[in-house]
C-alpha positions in Angstrom: 67.1 -53.0 24.2 65.5 -49.7 25.2 62.1 -48.9 24.1 61.9 -45.9 21.6 59.4 -44.1 23.8 61.8 -44.1 26.7 64.5 -42.5 24.6 62.2 -39.5 24.0 60.6 -39.1 27.4 60.4 -35.4 28.4 62.7 -34.6 31.3 61.1 -33.3 34.5 62.6 -29.9 34.0 61.1 -29.6 30.5 57.7 -30.5 32.0 58.1 -27.9 34.7 59.1 -25.3 32.1 56.1 -26.2 30.1 53.8 -25.9 33.1 55.4 -22.5 33.9 54.9 -21.4 30.3 51.3 -22.4 30.5 50.8 -20.6 33.8 52.4 -17.4 32.5 50.4 -17.5 29.3 47.2 -17.9 31.3 48.1 -15.0 33.4 49.0 -12.9 30.4 46.0 -13.9 28.3 43.3 -15.1 30.8 40.1 -13.1 31.3 39.2 -14.7 34.6 39.4 -12.7 37.8 42.5 -14.4 39.1 44.5 -13.6 35.9 43.2 -10.1 35.9 44.1 -9.6 39.6 47.6 -10.9 39.0 48.1 -8.4 36.2 46.5 -5.7 38.4 49.1 -6.4 41.1 51.9 -6.3 38.6 50.7 -2.9 37.2 50.3 -1.7 40.8 53.9 -2.6 41.6 55.2 -0.8 38.5 53.1 2.3 39.0 53.9 2.3 42.7 57.6 2.3 41.9 57.1 5.3 39.6 55.1 7.0 42.4 57.9 6.3 44.9 60.5 7.7 42.5 58.5 10.8 41.9 57.7 11.3 45.6 61.3 11.0 46.6 62.6 13.1 43.8 60.2 15.9 44.6 60.1 15.6 48.4 62.2 18.8 48.6 59.1 20.8 47.5 57.0 19.4 50.3 55.1 16.2 51.1 51.8 17.2 49.7 53.1 18.5 46.3 55.3 15.4 46.0 52.3 13.2 46.8 50.2 15.0 44.2 52.9 14.7 41.4 53.5 11.0 42.3 49.8 10.3 42.3 49.2 12.0 38.9 52.1 10.3 37.2 51.5 6.9 38.6 47.7 7.1 37.9 48.3 8.0 34.3 50.6 5.1 33.8 48.4 2.7 35.8 45.2 3.6 34.0 46.8 3.0 30.6 48.4 -0.3 31.7 45.1 -1.5 33.2 43.4 -0.6 29.9 45.9 -2.4 27.8 47.3 -5.2 30.0 45.1 -5.9 33.0 41.7 -5.9 31.3 42.7 -6.1 27.6 40.3 -3.3 26.8 42.5 -1.1 24.6 40.3 -2.0 21.5 37.1 -1.2 23.4 37.9 1.7 25.8 39.7 4.8 24.6 42.6 6.5 26.4 40.5 9.4 27.6 37.7 7.3 29.0 40.1 5.1 30.9 41.9 8.1 32.3 38.7 9.9 33.3 37.0 7.0 34.9 40.1 5.4 36.4 41.3 8.8 37.4 38.1 9.4 39.3 38.7 6.3 41.3 42.4 7.2 41.9 41.3 10.6 43.2 39.9 8.8 46.2 43.3 7.3 46.8 44.9 10.7 46.5 42.6 12.1 49.2 43.3 9.1 51.4 47.1 9.3 51.1 47.0 13.1 51.6 45.0 12.6 54.8 47.3 9.9 55.9 50.4 12.0 55.3 48.8 15.0 57.1 47.9 12.7 60.1 51.4 11.3 60.2 52.8 14.8 60.2 50.5 15.8 63.1 51.6 12.7 65.1 55.3 12.8 64.4 56.1 16.3 63.3 58.8 15.2 60.8 58.5 11.6 59.8 61.3 9.9 57.8 60.8 9.4 54.1 60.9 5.6 54.8 57.9 5.8 57.1 56.0 8.1 54.7 56.5 5.7 51.8 55.5 2.7 54.0 52.3 4.5 55.1 51.5 5.5 51.5 52.1 1.9 50.4 49.7 0.6 53.1 47.0 3.1 52.2 47.5 2.6 48.5 47.3 -1.2 48.9 44.0 -1.1 50.7 42.5 1.3 48.2 44.0 -0.8 45.3 41.9 -3.7 46.3 38.7 -1.6 46.2 39.9 -0.1 42.9 40.3 -3.5 41.3 36.8 -4.4 42.2 35.5 -1.1 40.9 37.4 -1.2 37.7 36.4 -4.8 37.0 32.8 -4.2 37.9 32.2 -0.7 36.6 34.8 0.7 34.2 35.9 -2.4 32.2 32.8 -4.6 32.6 31.2 -6.0 29.5 28.0 -4.1 30.3 29.8 -0.8 30.5 31.8 -1.5 27.4 28.6 -2.2 25.4 27.3 1.3 26.3 30.3 2.9 24.5 
């Protein structure tokens, strides 16, 4: 006769699903740096996709204006998603504060991508849109790492939140 506990043993795939659910819940709800960084990367991917769409759609007006429009649109989205999703600060930090402080950090990224595009234009004369987007992605990724540290340590830190 089979033992009753063997009849109700969880299957391996159920255990895997349970571990995956626990991992995803930790990433969604966790306040540790690793969970916040995973959410930061997700928000970065979403806002970068918006940037790329805007840049490509507006490229006919010129590289720099398309870069500016893409930077503004993606920054507005990213700051709001970081406030709500990445740092769970929507109840503690207002929309304007997040846009002002996060936007200030993003301005550094805009200057860096503008300089990178201008440098690429000087080197190649007329670079393909693929090369431009790859360059912007590399510059944005490097600045994104610094931005995560700054947002976590300055904008959304508990000390900064207690001053508001």
